[in-house]
ROVO-696270 format. One record per residue (C-alpha): residue in three letters; x, y, z. Coordinates in steps of 0.25 Angstrom, whole numbers, plus 5000, padded with zeros to 4 digits. Example, Ala and Ser with C-alpha at 12.3 -4.5 7.8 and 13.67 -1.06 7.14 Angstrom:
2
ALA504949825031
SER505549965029
//
This chain:
196
MET507350394950
ARG507350244954
LEU506250204963
ILE506750144977
PRO505650054981
PRO505250044996
MET505849915002
THR505149915016
MET503649925019
MET503750055026
ASP504550115015
PHE503450065005
PHE502350125014
ARG503150265014
LYS503350254999
SER501850224997
GLN501350335006
GLY500350424999
THR499150414990
TRP499250314978
PHE498250314966
THR498050164964
GLN497550104951
ARG497249954953
THR496849844944
VAL496249724951
HIS495949584945
HIS495049484952
PHE495149344947
ASP493849304953
LEU492949424952
ALA492449524942
ALA492649634952
ASP493649744948
GLN494349824959
SER495249894950
GLY495250044951
GLU495950174957
SER496150214971
ASN497050294980
LEU497950224990
ILE498350305002
ILE499650255009
GLN500150315022
VAL501350265031
VAL500950215044
GLU502150235054
PRO502450135065
GLU501950215076
ASP500550225070
PRO499550155079
ARG498950075067
VAL500250005066
LYS500249955081
THR498749915080
ILE498949835067
CYS500149765072
GLU499449725085
ASN498249675078
GLN499149585070
GLY500049545082
ILE501249615077
ASP502149695086
PRO501949845081
ALA503449865084
ARG503749785071
ALA502949875062
MET503649975054
GLY502450055051
GLY501450045039
GLY500550105029
SER499150145028
PHE498350115015
MET497050185011
TRP496250174998
GLN495250264992
GLU494550284979
ASN495450364969
GLN494450484968
ASP494050484982
ASN494450624989
ARG494050585003
GLU495150555013
PRO495350405015
ASN494950345028
PRO496150305036
ASP495350205044
GLN495250125031
ALA496750115029
ALA497449985028
VAL498649995037
LEU499849905034
VAL500949885045
ASP502349845041
VAL503049735049
PRO504349705043
ASP504949565044
ASP506349615047
GLU507349735047
SER507449725031
LEU505949775031
LEU505849705017
SER504749615021
GLY503649605032
LYS502249605036
LEU501149715033
ILE500049705043
ARG498749775040
ASP497549805047
ARG496649765035
GLY496949695022
TYR496649735008
VAL496049605004
GLU495349565017
LYS495049675027
MET495749615039
PRO497149635046
VAL498249565037
THR499749545037
SER500449545024
ARG501949505021
TYR502749605013
TRP504149605006
PHE504849694997
GLY505549634985
LYS506949684980
ASP506249764969
GLY505449844980
ILE504149764977
LEU503249754990
THR502549624991
MET501449595001
ASP500749465004
THR499449455012
GLU498749335017
TYR497249365020
ASP496249255026
ILE495849215012
ASN496749295002
GLN498149315000
GLY498649444994
GLN499949494988
GLU500249634984
ARG501549694978
CYS501849844977
TRP502949924971
PHE503350064968
ILE503650094953
THR503950244957
ASP503850314970
ASP502450354965
PHE501950234958
ARG501750094963
VAL501149964960
ARG500349864968
VAL499949724963
SER499149624972
THR498549484971
VAL497549424981
ARG497449274981
ALA496449174987
ILE496549024989
ASN496149004974
GLY497149104969
VAL497349244965
TYR496049324964
MET496449464963
MET497649544958
THR497749694959
TYR498749794952
CYS498849934957
SER499650054952
GLU499850164962
ARG500250304959
ARG500550404971
CYS499650524971
VAL500250654973
SER499750734985
GLU498950864983
ALA500150934990
THR501150874981
LEU500250904969
ASN500151054973
GLN501651054975
LEU501951004961
ILE500951104955
GLU501651214962
GLN502951164957
ASN502451154942
LEU501851294943
ALA503151354948
ARG503951284937
ALA502951334926
SER503051474931
ALA504551474931
SER504651424917
//
């Protein structure tokens, strides 16, 4: 079955909703530090009426009526069985440029590189690749993300300072199966085995 990539930010958030197992490789050009590893990324859709949308918009001087909704992003160690703390989630709010919904602004309550409210520019290419450019106080970031299948996606990013690129990251992300879905698959396989 041919993949139909999401071409609006809210469709992208909806397609991304769930828990993803992330394997990341990080290359620092100026440090010996290695942040490569494995983690879980938990994404939830944030509807337009969610009070966080209004708060984030107002904090950045944007009319909340222009927002389409957003996404909540939480990270945790891969083997950590505790519930993630929703207060530590980064919330991104989608403010499209126009009715085409192919480009716009993502406003966040906190950035990934610098922990401060930030605005990113985004656009979707004809190939379905989402590109986001973010200007911080002393850094610039670019992230590109696309789906290979409905349950596997790729993210690549660079962080640049005045003197050039100093970090590149490659992430492959595989959707985790929920316990309920896993139990359902087990039951289906047991029924199929007993029918044989």
